[in-house]
C-alpha positions in Angstrom: -39.1 -26.7 92.0 -36.6 -29.8 92.0 -34.1 -30.1 89.4 -35.6 -33.7 88.3 -39.1 -32.2 88.2 -37.6 -29.2 85.8 -36.2 -32.1 83.9 -39.0 -34.4 83.7 -41.5 -31.2 83.0 -39.1 -30.2 79.8 -38.8 -33.7 78.9 -42.6 -33.7 78.8 -42.6 -30.5 76.6 -39.7 -32.0 74.3 -41.8 -35.1 74.4 -45.0 -33.2 73.0 -42.6 -31.6 70.7 -41.3 -35.0 69.4 -44.9 -36.9 70.0 -47.2 -34.8 67.8 -45.0 -34.2 64.8 -44.4 -38.1 65.1 -47.9 -39.0 65.2 -48.4 -37.0 61.8 -45.2 -38.4 60.6 -46.9 -42.1 61.4 -49.7 -41.0 59.3 -47.7 -39.7 56.9 -45.9 -43.3 56.7 -49.4 -44.7 56.2 -50.0 -42.1 53.3 -46.8 -43.0 51.7 -47.0 -47.0 52.1 -50.4 -46.4 50.7 -50.1 -44.0 47.6 -46.3 -44.4 46.7 -47.1 -46.7 43.7 -44.6 -49.6 44.4 -42.3 -51.2 47.2 -39.7 -50.4 44.9 -40.6 -46.5 45.0 -41.1 -46.6 48.7 -37.4 -48.1 49.1 -35.9 -45.5 46.8 -37.5 -43.0 49.0 -36.3 -44.7 52.3 -32.8 -45.1 51.2 -32.7 -41.5 50.1 -34.0 -40.7 53.6 -31.2 -42.3 55.1 -28.5 -40.6 53.1 -30.2 -37.6 54.5 -29.9 -38.4 57.9 -26.0 -39.6 57.3 -25.2 -36.1 55.6 -27.0 -34.3 58.4 -24.3 -35.7 60.5 -21.7 -34.8 58.4 -22.8 -31.1 57.9 -23.0 -30.3 61.5 -20.0 -32.0 62.5 -20.9 -32.1 66.2 -21.5 -28.5 66.2 -24.8 -29.1 68.2 -23.5 -30.8 71.5 -20.3 -28.7 71.2 -22.7 -25.5 71.4 -24.6 -26.4 74.5 -20.9 -27.4 76.0 -19.1 -24.0 75.5 -22.5 -22.0 75.7 -23.2 -23.6 79.4 -19.7 -22.9 80.6 -18.5 -19.8 78.9 -18.8 -16.5 79.9 -18.4 -15.3 76.3 -21.7 -16.5 75.1 -22.4 -14.2 72.5 -19.2 -15.0 70.9 -19.9 -18.7 71.2 -23.2 -18.4 69.3 -21.8 -16.0 66.9 -19.1 -18.1 65.8 -21.2 -21.4 65.9 -23.7 -19.7 63.5 -21.0 -18.1 61.2 -18.9 -21.2 61.0 -21.9 -23.6 59.8 -23.1 -21.1 57.3 -20.1 -20.9 55.6 -19.3 -24.6 55.2 -23.3 -25.1 54.6 -22.8 -22.3 51.7 -19.8 -24.4 50.4 -21.7 -27.7 50.2 -24.7 -26.6 48.4 -22.7 -25.0 45.7 -20.6 -28.1 45.4 -23.6 -30.7 45.6 -25.6 -28.6 42.9 -22.4 -28.4 40.7 -22.2 -32.1 40.8 -26.1 -33.3 40.5 -25.2 -35.7 37.7 -22.3 -37.5 39.4 -24.5 -37.5 42.4 -27.3 -39.7 40.5 -24.7 -41.9 38.9 -22.9 -42.6 42.3 -26.4 -43.0 43.9 -28.7 -44.6 41.3 -31.2 -42.4 42.3 -32.9 -39.4 40.1 -31.2 -36.1 40.2 -34.2 -34.6 40.6 -34.5 -35.9 43.9 -31.3 -34.8 45.0 -32.2 -31.3 43.8 -34.9 -31.0 46.6 -32.7 -33.1 49.1 -29.7 -30.6 49.0 -31.9 -27.7 49.9 -33.4 -29.6 52.6 -30.2 -30.6 54.2 -29.0 -26.9 53.9 -31.7 -25.3 55.5 -31.8 -28.0 58.1 -28.0 -27.4 58.8 -28.8 -23.5 59.0 -31.5 -24.2 61.7 -29.4 -26.4 63.8 -27.8 -23.7 66.2 -31.2 -21.3 66.5 -32.8 -24.6 67.7 -30.0 -25.3 70.1 -30.1 -21.9 71.5 -33.5 -22.3 72.2 -33.1 -25.3 74.1 -30.0 -23.7 75.7 -32.3 -21.0 77.0 -35.0 -23.4 78.2 -37.7 -22.0 75.9 -39.2 -25.6 75.3 -42.4 -24.4 74.5 -41.1 -22.1 71.4 -38.8 -25.4 70.2 -42.0 -27.4 70.5 -44.3 -25.1 68.5 -41.3 -24.6 65.8 -41.1 -28.1 65.2 -44.8 -28.8 65.1 -45.2 -26.1 62.4 -42.5 -28.0 60.2 -44.4 -31.3 60.3 -47.8 -30.0 60.1 -46.9 -28.2 56.9 -44.9 -31.2 55.3 -47.9 -33.1 56.3 -50.2 -31.2 54.6 -48.3 -30.6 51.5 -47.6 -34.4 51.0 -51.4 -35.2 51.6 -52.4 -32.7 48.8 -49.4 -33.7 46.4 -50.2 -37.5 46.7 -54.0 -37.6 47.3 -55.8 -34.5 45.6 -53.2 -32.8 43.3 -54.3 -35.1 40.3 -57.7 -34.2 40.5 -56.4 -30.3 40.2 -55.0 -30.1 36.7 -54.5 -26.3 36.7 -52.5 -26.9 39.7 -50.9 -30.2 38.6 -49.1 -28.7 35.0 -46.8 -26.9 37.5 -45.6 -29.8 39.4 -43.5 -33.2 38.2 -45.9 -36.4 38.3 -43.0 -38.7 40.3 -44.7 -39.1 43.6 -41.2 -39.5 45.3 -40.3 -36.1 44.0 -43.3 -34.3 45.1 -42.6 -35.9 48.8 -39.1 -34.4 48.8 -40.7 -30.9 47.7 -43.3 -31.2 50.4 -40.4 -31.5 53.1 -38.4 -28.6 51.4 -41.3 -25.8 51.2 -41.8 -25.6 55.1 -38.1 -25.2 55.6 -38.1 -22.0 54.0 -40.9 -20.7 56.6 -38.9 -22.0 59.5 -36.0 -20.7 58.5 -37.5 -17.2 58.7 -39.1 -18.0 62.4 -35.3 -18.8 63.4 -33.4 -16.3 61.8 -33.1 -13.6 64.3 -29.9 -15.2 66.0 -28.3 -14.4 62.4 -28.6 -10.6 62.6 -27.2 -10.2 66.0 -23.8 -11.7 64.9 -20.6 -10.3 66.7 -17.9 -11.8 64.5 -16.2 -15.2 64.5 -13.6 -16.3 67.3 -11.2 -18.7 66.1 -9.6 -19.7 68.9 -13.4 -20.5 70.4 -13.9 -22.3 66.8 -10.8 -24.5 67.5 -11.8 -25.3 70.7 -15.4 -26.3 69.4 -14.0 -28.2 66.4 -11.8 -30.2 69.3 -14.3 -31.0 71.2 -16.7 -31.7 68.2 -14.9 -33.7 65.9 -15.3 -37.1 68.5 -18.9 -36.2 68.3 -19.0 -35.9 64.6 -17.3 -39.4 64.4 -19.7 -41.0 67.0 -22.7 -39.5 65.2 -21.4 -40.3 61.8 -21.2 -44.1 63.5 -24.6 -43.7 64.8 -25.9 -42.8 61.6 -24.5 -45.8 60.2 -26.0 -48.2 63.1 -29.5 -46.1 62.5 -29.7 -46.0 58.5 -27.2 -47.7 56.5 -29.0 -51.0 57.1 -31.4 -50.2 54.3 -28.5 -49.1 51.6 -26.9 -52.7 52.8 -30.4 -54.6 52.0 -30.4 -52.7 48.9 -27.0 -53.9 47.8 -26.9 -57.4 49.2 -30.4 -58.8 49.3 -31.6 -61.4 46.9 -34.4 -60.4 44.0 -36.0 -57.2 44.3 -33.4 -55.5 46.6 -35.0 -52.1 46.7 -38.6 -53.4 47.5 -37.1 -55.4 50.3 -35.4 -52.2 51.8 -39.0 -50.6 51.5 -40.5 -53.2 53.4 -38.1 -53.4 55.9 -38.1 -49.7 56.4 -42.0 -49.6 56.7 -42.0 -52.0 59.6 -38.9 -50.7 61.3 -41.0 -47.5 61.6 -43.6 -49.5 63.8 -41.2 -49.0 66.5 -42.0 -45.5 66.5 -43.4 -45.5 69.9 -39.8 -46.6 72.0 -38.3 -44.1 69.2 -40.4 -41.1 70.5 -39.8 -42.1 74.1 -35.9 -42.3 73.6 -35.8 -39.1 71.8 -38.0 -37.0 74.0 -35.7 -38.0 77.0 -32.6 -37.0 74.9 -34.0 -33.8 73.8 -34.6 -33.0 77.6 -31.6 -34.5 79.4 -28.6 -33.3 77.1 -29.0 -29.7 78.2 -29.6 -30.9 81.8 -26.7 -33.0 82.1 -24.4 -30.1 81.4 -26.0 -27.7 83.6 -25.9 -29.8 86.4 -22.5 -31.1 86.2 -20.8 -28.8 88.4 -23.1 -30.0 91.1 -21.5 -32.2 93.7 -24.7 -34.8 93.7 -25.0 -34.9 90.1 -23.8 -38.5 89.9 -26.5 -40.0 92.0 -29.2 -37.4 90.0 -27.8 -39.2 86.8 -28.1 -42.5 88.3 -31.7 -41.6 89.4 -32.7 -40.5 85.9 -31.1 -43.7 84.3 -33.1 -45.9 86.6 -36.4 -44.0 86.0 -35.7 -44.2 82.2 -35.3 -48.1 82.5 -38.7 -48.2 84.9 -40.4 -46.3 82.2 -39.3 -47.9 79.2 -39.4 -51.7 80.5 -43.2 -50.5 81.2 -43.9 -48.9 77.6 -42.1 -51.7 76.1 -44.7 -54.7 77.1 -47.5 -52.6 76.5 -46.3 -51.4 72.9 -45.4 -54.8 72.1 -49.0 -56.2 73.0 -50.8 -53.5 70.9 -48.4 -53.6 68.1 -51.4 -55.0 65.6 -53.4 -51.9 66.7 -50.2 -49.3 66.0 -49.8 -50.9 62.5 -53.2 -50.0 61.3 -52.0 -46.6 61.5 -48.6 -46.6 60.7 -48.4 -48.6 57.4 -50.3 -50.1 54.7 -51.2 -53.8 54.6 -49.3 -54.6 51.7 -46.4 -54.3 54.2 -47.3 -56.4 57.3 -45.2 -59.3 56.2 -42.1 -57.7 57.6 -43.9 -57.2 61.3 -41.4 -60.0 62.6 -38.5 -57.5 62.8 -40.5 -55.6 65.1 -39.3 -56.6 68.5 -35.7 -56.3 67.8 -36.3 -52.9 66.9 -38.1 -52.1 69.8 -35.6 -53.3 72.4 -32.7 -51.9 70.1 -34.1 -48.4 70.9 -34.7 -49.0 74.3 -30.9 -50.2 74.7 -30.1 -47.0 72.8 -32.2 -45.0 75.2 -30.3 -46.4 78.0 -26.7 -45.9 76.0 -28.0 -41.9 75.7 -28.3 -41.8 79.6 -25.0 -43.7 80.0 -23.0 -41.4 77.8 -23.2 -38.3 80.0 -20.0 -39.4 81.7 -18.1 -38.7 78.4 -19.8 -35.7 77.6 -19.3 -33.5 81.1 -16.0 -35.1 81.3 -15.0 -33.8 77.5 -13.9 -37.2 76.8 -15.9 -37.1 73.5 -13.5 -39.5 72.0 -14.6 -42.3 73.9 -18.1 -41.9 72.8 -16.4 -42.0 69.1 -14.6 -45.2 69.9 -17.8 -46.7 71.0 -20.2 -45.6 68.3 -17.5 -46.8 65.8 -17.3 -50.0 67.3 -21.2 -50.2 67.2 -21.2 -49.0 63.3 -18.5 -51.9 62.5 -20.7 -54.4 64.1 -23.7 -53.1 61.9 -21.7 -53.1 58.8 -20.1 -56.5 59.3 -23.0 -58.4 60.6 -25.4 -57.3 57.9 -22.7 -58.1 55.2 -22.5 -61.2 56.5 -26.1 -62.1 57.3 -28.1 -60.3 54.6 -27.5 -62.6 51.7 -28.3 -65.6 54.2 -31.6 -64.0 55.7 -32.6 -61.0 54.2 -33.5 -57.8 56.0 -34.0 -60.0 59.2 -30.2 -59.7 59.6 -30.7 -56.3 59.7 -32.9 -56.0 62.7 -31.0 -58.5 64.9 -27.7 -56.7 63.9 -29.4 -53.5 65.2 -30.6 -54.8 68.6 -27.0 -56.5 69.0 -25.1 -53.2 68.3 -27.0 -50.8 70.3 -26.5 -53.5 73.3 -23.1 -53.7 72.8 -22.5 -50.1 72.8 -24.8 -49.5 76.2 -22.5 -52.4 77.9 -19.3 -51.0 76.5 -20.0 -47.4 77.8 -21.3 -48.8 81.4 -18.0 -50.6 81.8 -15.8 -47.4 80.5 -17.8 -45.1 82.8 -16.9 -47.1 86.0 -13.2 -46.2 85.2 -13.5 -42.8 84.0 -16.4 -41.2 85.8 -18.0 -43.5 88.2 -21.7 -43.0 88.6 -23.7 -45.4 91.5 -26.0 -47.0 89.4 -28.5 -49.5 90.3 -27.3 -52.3 88.2 -29.1 -55.1 89.9 -32.6 -53.3 89.3 -31.8 -52.2 85.9 -30.7 -55.6 84.5 -33.6 -57.1 86.2 -36.1 -54.8 84.9 -34.5 -55.2 81.4 -34.7 -58.9 81.2 -38.3 -58.8 82.8 -39.5 -56.6 79.7 -37.4 -58.2 76.8 -38.8 -61.6 78.5 -42.2 -60.5 78.5 -41.9 -58.8 74.7 -40.6 -62.3 73.6 -43.5 -64.5 75.4 -46.4 -62.0 74.1 -45.1 -61.3 70.5 -43.5 -65.0 69.5 -45.5 -67.2 71.7 -48.9 -65.7 72.3 -49.4 -63.7 69.2 -48.0 -66.7 66.9 -50.4 -69.2 68.8 -53.6 -67.5 68.6 -53.3 -65.3 65.8 -52.5 -61.6 65.3 -55.3 -59.4 66.4 -56.8 -62.3 68.4 -59.0 -61.4 71.7 -56.7 -64.1 73.3 -53.4 -61.9 72.2 -55.0 -58.9 73.7 -56.1 -60.4 77.1 -52.9 -62.3 77.6 -50.8 -59.7 76.6 -52.1 -56.9 78.8 -52.6 -59.4 81.6 -48.8 -59.8 81.1 -48.1 -56.1 80.9 -50.1 -55.3 83.8 -48.3 -57.9 86.3 -44.7 -56.6 84.9 -45.9 -53.0 85.8 -47.3 -53.9 88.9 -44.1 -56.0 90.2 -41.9 -52.8 89.0 -44.1 -50.1 90.3 -44.4 -51.7 94.0 -41.2 -52.3 94.0 -39.7 -48.8 93.4 -42.6 -47.2 94.6 -40.4 -45.3 97.4 -37.7 -44.4 94.9 -40.1 -43.0 92.5 -41.8 -40.7 95.3 -38.1 -39.6 96.4 -37.2 -38.5 93.0 -40.3 -36.5 92.4 -39.8 -34.9 95.4 -36.1 -34.0 95.8 -35.2 -30.7 96.1 -32.4 -28.7 95.0 -29.5 -28.9 97.5 
């Protein structure tokens, strides 16, 4: 089987592992926006969720990517696994103790109920303890098992959230044992399945063969820039919600809720980018010693752009169908931010593919610099623009930040690890798909009305023309990529 076919098969499995849980998450988002009592409550939930993402990065401190790097190249694979597990176990235990001892201070600092944080700390701790076991499954090529366990997590969370928000109030015998605050109930529904998942993934912890301090130092040296990059990415991805709450005029927490709800309408492109990352990251490391690796990396990036460009135009055409399944109508007023977020995730997916150069050459400090630069753009532009144009500033800033990161990564890669990207075609498809997106959403949709038959007829026609142009132009490339055999 060709390496590229293997990659796309694994990406397809990771895609299923990502898509099916996200489908339930989409339905969950509709459930939350419908049954959470107010936009402000949903805003509080969204902001806490943003902090979860940031603390997930801090608590894992680059160990997932470090594990892939050292497990792939080390002759002492068991020592790498054991050292990674023990290191995260120790730091997670310390974090959990300190956090629970300071619940009141956390409430004062965040302005959010300490009862919420009690469950959030549990979620953070259990998620962190599962990072290396999940990475181990990916490193072993056990994509199906990875997919099944990920789906179990989301299915249980979805079922519990549905029960808590929709049916619990009708069962007084059970309700008396639970809080009435719906936001807290949501975090409880997130926490419970984590216990079950840890039991499914706990086996590596029973085969620990000691802690190798030399390996740990090497992993920390490699992973520290990834921590910085991950933290900067988390700021790019989530910190805008906090900034909206702090800087927006009027009911700022409710504004954050509106923004978050419509931000999630970009779920299609986020699924595509995430599935690609999960499939491609172990692959990049495993193929890094191959003499044909640069050409292969270039081909994979081009294929991502081809598929992403086609997905973008069709997705924006059908956005008024997607919204029915994602958010309650009370949140539709912020839908105008969606094209910016979709394009931002398209840029981010390309950036993830371009980032191979600093990962396989152990120059992860450049990834940290690029991400920090993106975070600076995110913070500065939001602080400047949110008071003037509200949450639209955050959508525009996300798009600009990821676009700049993509460009800078490409320019630096030419110097440090030249890869023969087909830049002319990539730029052409980017401009074509973004231009079509703008026309479909801001001209056709605005002119004929959201959900009108004209929107779908004209939008689908443009989407088919864009797709036909790209596929005809790249027919030979696609066939060659799929047929290429291992050399």
